[in-house]
Residue frames as qw, qx, qy, qz and C-alpha x, y, z in Angstrom:
[[0.415, 0.666, 0.401, -0.472, 13.39, -19.95, -1.88],
 [0.366, 0.130, 0.595, 0.703, 13.03, -19.72, -5.59],
 [0.288, 0.562, 0.164, -0.758, 11.44, -16.71, -7.16],
 [0.447, 0.192, 0.808, 0.333, 9.80, -18.49, -10.04],
 [0.035, -0.059, -0.373, -0.925, 7.88, -15.49, -11.28],
 [0.459, 0.058, 0.176, -0.869, 4.33, -14.33, -11.53],
 [0.707, 0.030, -0.512, -0.488, 2.80, -17.27, -13.44],
 [0.496, -0.007, -0.828, 0.263, 4.03, -19.69, -10.77],
 [0.060, 0.055, 0.561, -0.824, 2.68, -17.55, -7.92],
 [0.576, 0.079, -0.069, -0.811, -0.70, -17.24, -9.65],
 [0.680, 0.042, -0.694, -0.230, -0.76, -20.97, -10.35],
 [0.304, -0.013, -0.805, 0.510, 0.08, -21.69, -6.70],
 [0.311, 0.052, 0.330, -0.890, -2.77, -19.39, -5.62],
 [0.687, 0.101, -0.296, -0.656, -5.25, -21.10, -7.92],
 [0.670, 0.074, -0.738, -0.017, -4.07, -24.58, -6.88],
 [0.700, -0.661, -0.144, -0.231, -4.45, -23.80, -3.18],
 [0.789, 0.056, -0.340, 0.508, -0.73, -24.17, -2.40],
 [0.163, 0.405, -0.249, 0.864, -0.66, -20.70, -0.84],
 [0.595, -0.620, -0.374, -0.348, -3.44, -21.52, 1.64],
 [0.661, -0.315, -0.447, 0.513, -2.66, -20.42, 5.17],
 [0.234, -0.942, -0.139, 0.199, -1.59, -17.39, 7.17],
 [0.634, 0.434, 0.015, 0.640, 0.96, -14.90, 5.86],
 [0.379, -0.815, -0.151, 0.412, 2.90, -12.13, 7.60],
 [0.402, 0.890, -0.077, 0.201, 4.49, -9.06, 6.06],
 [0.759, -0.156, -0.087, 0.626, 8.28, -8.95, 6.34],
 [0.040, -0.978, -0.151, 0.136, 8.53, -5.27, 7.37],
 [0.455, -0.620, 0.383, 0.512, 12.32, -5.19, 7.01],
 [0.362, -0.026, 0.705, 0.610, 12.06, -6.09, 3.32],
 [0.174, 0.706, 0.653, 0.212, 8.85, -4.24, 2.46],
 [0.193, -0.221, -0.040, 0.955, 8.31, -0.59, 1.68],
 [0.185, 0.797, 0.573, 0.054, 5.47, 1.88, 1.12],
 [0.321, -0.152, 0.123, 0.927, 6.44, 5.09, -0.67],
 [0.271, 0.822, 0.463, -0.192, 4.53, 8.16, -1.85],
 [0.358, -0.045, 0.326, 0.874, 5.18, 10.63, -4.63],
 [0.193, 0.851, 0.482, -0.079, 3.38, 13.81, -5.61],
 [0.426, 0.366, 0.111, 0.820, 4.16, 17.29, -6.91],
 [0.226, -0.776, -0.366, 0.461, 4.11, 20.64, -5.16],
 [0.144, -0.543, 0.192, 0.805, 4.77, 24.23, -6.18],
 [0.586, 0.560, -0.015, -0.586, 2.15, 24.16, -8.95],
 [0.952, 0.263, 0.147, -0.049, 3.32, 20.79, -10.23],
 [0.467, 0.784, -0.383, 0.143, 6.96, 21.75, -10.67],
 [0.064, -0.581, 0.738, -0.337, 8.61, 20.22, -7.57],
 [0.745, -0.104, -0.644, -0.142, 8.50, 16.47, -6.96],
 [0.450, -0.527, 0.507, -0.513, 7.84, 15.38, -3.39],
 [0.745, 0.076, -0.659, -0.067, 8.85, 11.85, -2.43],
 [0.407, -0.530, 0.534, -0.518, 8.58, 10.07, 0.87],
 [0.555, 0.030, -0.831, -0.013, 8.62, 6.72, 2.57],
 [0.699, -0.565, 0.038, -0.437, 6.73, 5.34, 5.55],
 [0.145, 0.539, -0.783, 0.274, 9.23, 3.91, 8.04],
 [0.342, -0.059, 0.841, -0.415, 6.74, 1.69, 9.89],
 [0.653, 0.129, -0.421, -0.616, 4.72, -0.85, 7.95],
 [0.326, -0.117, 0.903, -0.254, 3.03, -4.05, 9.07],
 [0.670, 0.176, -0.256, -0.674, 0.57, -6.53, 7.66],
 [0.343, -0.085, 0.931, -0.087, -0.84, -9.99, 7.46],
 [0.600, 0.204, -0.324, -0.702, -3.15, -12.01, 5.29],
 [0.604, -0.012, 0.773, -0.196, -4.98, -15.27, 4.86],
 [0.416, 0.284, -0.629, -0.592, -5.38, -17.40, 1.76],
 [0.808, -0.009, 0.411, -0.422, -8.10, -20.03, 1.66],
 [0.567, -0.074, 0.783, 0.246, -7.72, -23.38, -0.07],
 [0.520, 0.675, 0.517, 0.082, -9.90, -22.01, -2.87],
 [0.510, 0.250, 0.175, 0.805, -7.48, -19.10, -3.39],
 [0.145, -0.900, -0.280, -0.302, -9.55, -16.31, -1.77],
 [0.526, 0.106, -0.321, 0.781, -7.27, -13.67, -0.22],
 [0.282, -0.909, -0.209, -0.225, -7.96, -11.26, 2.63],
 [0.691, -0.133, -0.251, 0.665, -5.52, -9.22, 4.65],
 [0.141, -0.978, -0.139, 0.060, -4.38, -5.88, 5.95],
 [0.619, 0.248, -0.091, 0.740, -1.44, -3.59, 5.24],
 [0.306, -0.916, -0.248, 0.080, -0.91, -0.84, 7.82],
 [0.514, 0.369, -0.173, 0.755, 1.48, 2.11, 7.81],
 [0.350, -0.640, -0.399, 0.556, 2.05, 4.40, 10.76],
 [0.264, 0.899, 0.254, 0.242, 1.05, 7.87, 9.55],
 [0.310, -0.926, 0.182, 0.112, 3.63, 9.52, 11.80],
 [0.736, -0.285, 0.454, 0.413, 6.43, 7.49, 10.20],
 [0.591, 0.764, 0.192, 0.173, 6.30, 9.50, 6.95],
 [0.505, -0.578, 0.251, 0.589, 9.77, 10.72, 5.94],
 [0.582, 0.783, 0.174, 0.131, 10.34, 13.10, 3.03],
 [0.702, 0.045, -0.093, 0.704, 13.79, 14.15, 4.33],
 [0.033, 0.452, -0.039, 0.891, 12.46, 17.61, 5.24],
 [0.184, -0.248, -0.787, 0.534, 11.45, 17.79, 8.92],
 [0.245, 0.242, 0.190, -0.919, 9.19, 20.84, 8.53],
 [0.551, 0.094, -0.506, -0.657, 7.27, 19.18, 5.69],
 [0.435, -0.095, -0.893, 0.061, 7.08, 15.86, 7.59],
 [0.017, -0.241, -0.635, 0.734, 5.70, 17.64, 10.66],
 [0.415, 0.216, -0.063, -0.882, 3.10, 19.35, 8.45],
 [0.542, 0.036, -0.731, -0.413, 2.10, 16.02, 6.86],
 [0.322, -0.176, -0.868, 0.335, 1.61, 14.57, 10.36],
 [0.129, 0.117, 0.350, -0.921, -0.55, 17.55, 11.40],
 [0.407, 0.489, 0.661, -0.399, -4.33, 17.94, 11.23],
 [0.352, 0.621, -0.254, -0.653, -3.90, 19.61, 7.80],
 [0.491, 0.358, -0.723, -0.329, -3.03, 16.21, 6.34],
 [0.539, -0.023, -0.842, 0.000, -2.76, 12.81, 8.10],
 [0.542, -0.581, 0.157, -0.586, -3.70, 14.05, 11.60],
 [0.608, 0.195, -0.753, 0.158, -1.44, 11.29, 12.94],
 [0.101, -0.191, 0.675, -0.705, -2.18, 12.12, 16.59],
 [0.651, 0.086, 0.298, -0.693, -5.88, 11.35, 16.07],
 [0.927, 0.313, 0.025, -0.208, -5.54, 8.76, 13.27],
 [0.400, -0.664, 0.595, 0.212, -2.24, 6.97, 13.81],
 [0.512, -0.054, 0.805, 0.294, -2.68, 4.36, 11.08],
 [0.533, 0.445, -0.319, -0.645, -3.31, 4.35, 7.36],
 [0.537, -0.069, 0.836, -0.091, -4.75, 0.95, 6.47],
 [0.530, 0.264, -0.525, -0.611, -5.49, -0.98, 3.32],
 [0.635, -0.041, 0.704, -0.315, -7.81, -3.95, 3.83],
 [0.185, 0.217, -0.808, -0.515, -7.57, -6.50, 1.03],
 [0.709, 0.136, 0.368, -0.586, -10.94, -7.96, 0.10],
 [0.897, 0.312, 0.313, -0.009, -9.95, -9.88, -3.04],
 [0.099, -0.590, 0.616, 0.512, -7.10, -10.63, -5.40],
 [0.815, 0.402, 0.394, -0.140, -7.97, -11.89, -8.85],
 [0.603, -0.025, 0.503, 0.619, -5.91, -12.76, -11.95],
 [0.320, 0.852, 0.067, -0.408, -5.57, -9.99, -14.54],
 [0.766, 0.631, -0.049, 0.108, -3.87, -9.68, -17.93],
 [0.408, 0.677, -0.429, 0.437, -0.63, -8.26, -16.50],
 [0.141, 0.249, -0.753, 0.593, -0.67, -9.84, -13.03],
 [0.198, -0.489, -0.824, 0.207, -3.44, -9.48, -10.49],
 [0.189, -0.610, -0.145, -0.756, -6.09, -6.98, -9.53],
 [0.294, -0.194, -0.714, 0.604, -6.19, -6.14, -5.84],
 [0.295, -0.605, -0.334, -0.660, -9.47, -4.78, -4.44],
 [0.479, -0.379, -0.641, 0.464, -10.15, -3.47, -0.98],
 [0.174, -0.933, -0.269, -0.166, -10.65, -0.43, 1.20],
 [0.489, 0.256, -0.271, 0.789, -8.11, 2.30, 1.97],
 [0.400, -0.833, -0.379, 0.041, -8.66, 4.06, 5.30],
 [0.414, 0.225, -0.163, 0.867, -7.07, 7.47, 5.86],
 [0.120, -0.147, 0.267, -0.945, -8.15, 9.82, 8.67],
 [0.370, 0.199, 0.735, -0.531, -11.05, 7.52, 9.57],
 [0.642, 0.496, -0.017, -0.584, -12.48, 7.58, 6.04],
 [0.524, -0.091, 0.814, 0.233, -12.58, 4.34, 4.06],
 [0.566, 0.579, -0.157, -0.565, -12.94, 4.33, 0.30],
 [0.923, 0.153, 0.344, 0.080, -12.83, 1.41, -2.15],
 [0.083, 0.767, -0.532, -0.350, -9.57, 1.11, -4.09],
 [0.928, 0.186, 0.316, 0.068, -8.67, -1.32, -6.84],
 [0.110, 0.837, -0.466, -0.264, -5.28, -1.55, -8.57],
 [0.901, 0.338, -0.270, 0.030, -3.09, -3.77, -10.67],
 [0.441, -0.723, 0.531, -0.017, -0.08, -5.52, -9.17],
 [0.668, 0.392, -0.632, -0.034, 2.58, -8.04, -10.01],
 [0.794, -0.474, 0.312, -0.218, 3.14, -11.08, -7.85],
 [0.606, 0.466, -0.641, 0.068, 6.17, -13.33, -7.66],
 [0.362, -0.489, 0.678, -0.412, 7.38, -16.05, -5.35],
 [0.468, 0.046, -0.873, -0.129, 6.63, -19.57, -4.31],
 [0.620, -0.479, -0.606, -0.140, 4.91, -21.54, -1.57],
 [0.601, -0.437, -0.422, 0.520, 6.91, -19.95, 1.31],
 [0.194, -0.519, -0.054, 0.831, 7.34, -16.34, 0.22],
 [0.355, 0.679, 0.553, 0.327, 5.37, -14.05, -2.06],
 [0.223, -0.320, 0.000, 0.921, 6.19, -10.52, -3.21],
 [0.257, 0.785, 0.558, 0.086, 3.56, -8.05, -4.40],
 [0.286, -0.220, 0.119, 0.925, 4.57, -4.86, -6.25],
 [0.165, 0.749, 0.615, 0.183, 2.11, -2.13, -7.17],
 [0.114, -0.007, -0.041, 0.993, 1.74, 1.55, -7.89],
 [0.036, -0.652, -0.752, 0.091, -1.56, 2.89, -6.62],
 [0.078, 0.298, 0.115, 0.944, -2.75, 6.30, -7.85],
 [0.191, -0.649, -0.692, 0.252, -5.05, 8.12, -5.42],
 [0.013, 0.662, 0.132, 0.738, -6.64, 11.53, -5.14],
 [0.276, -0.039, -0.659, 0.699, -5.94, 12.79, -1.61],
 [0.348, -0.130, 0.056, -0.927, -9.13, 14.89, -1.64],
 [0.677, -0.191, -0.606, -0.371, -11.16, 11.64, -1.63],
 [0.642, -0.307, -0.612, 0.344, -10.00, 11.16, 1.98],
 [0.288, -0.923, -0.255, 0.017, -10.51, 14.75, 3.10],
 [0.599, -0.372, 0.128, 0.698, -6.86, 15.79, 2.62],
 [0.360, 0.803, 0.391, 0.270, -7.78, 19.08, 0.99],
 [0.321, -0.811, 0.076, 0.483, -5.26, 21.52, 2.49],
 [0.654, 0.401, 0.333, 0.548, -3.77, 23.44, -0.43],
 [0.226, -0.751, -0.077, 0.616, -2.17, 26.74, 0.46],
 [0.136, 0.660, -0.291, -0.680, -2.32, 29.11, -2.53],
 [0.861, 0.432, 0.063, -0.261, -3.30, 26.22, -4.80],
 [0.067, 0.732, -0.666, -0.130, 0.34, 25.08, -4.87],
 [0.333, -0.243, 0.909, -0.066, -0.25, 21.38, -4.33],
 [0.499, 0.060, -0.669, -0.547, -1.66, 18.76, -6.63],
 [0.749, -0.236, 0.304, -0.539, -4.21, 16.25, -5.41],
 [0.924, 0.224, -0.296, -0.089, -2.77, 13.20, -7.18],
 [0.382, -0.643, 0.655, -0.103, -0.51, 10.92, -5.15],
 [0.790, 0.262, -0.542, -0.116, 1.23, 7.77, -6.36],
 [0.654, -0.529, 0.492, -0.225, 1.66, 5.17, -3.63],
 [0.615, 0.427, -0.659, -0.072, 4.26, 2.54, -4.44],
 [0.788, -0.415, 0.352, -0.287, 4.10, -0.72, -2.52],
 [0.543, 0.375, -0.751, 0.034, 6.73, -3.45, -2.35],
 [0.697, -0.412, 0.334, -0.483, 5.35, -6.06, 0.03],
 [0.429, 0.288, -0.856, 0.022, 7.12, -9.29, 0.94],
 [0.769, -0.339, 0.167, -0.516, 4.99, -11.87, 2.74],
 [0.192, 0.311, -0.926, 0.091, 6.21, -15.06, 4.39],
 [0.726, -0.277, -0.497, -0.386, 4.05, -18.05, 5.17],
 [0.374, -0.522, 0.558, -0.525, 3.51, -18.90, 8.82]]
């Protein structure tokens, strides 16, 4: 594989060379989150240990797909906090085991691509659009993005004593291989 960079990946998309089915390489992909607690003074970072996904690219370059993380796989390195994030106060992982992003379109942008779709958390789906960089070739493509979200938009409003911010940065490093 050659990682020829973003212009090559975008050219391949536009030329139809990426047409087909794609599968996320979970071992080489990662979804992370970052926010602040304690009135914005303490950074909180975590990673989701279980991620899966797939997508389809048409000959015309239209992209659809899904990226799924297991809500219960969140790991911030503090068991008590992780258990709380899995609880009904936040992800309610027992009732809503998956957090899903459904890709509806990817289009060229000045600094890469714009990804548009729907993010589903706790059974609530909201439209989300974000910039990303893409690299790779005909057999493997990598997408990197940082997606800012407001957790309150998905009903994640627990905030004991007003200590927690509502802004979360989700960082995605997704490696897809062609099937």
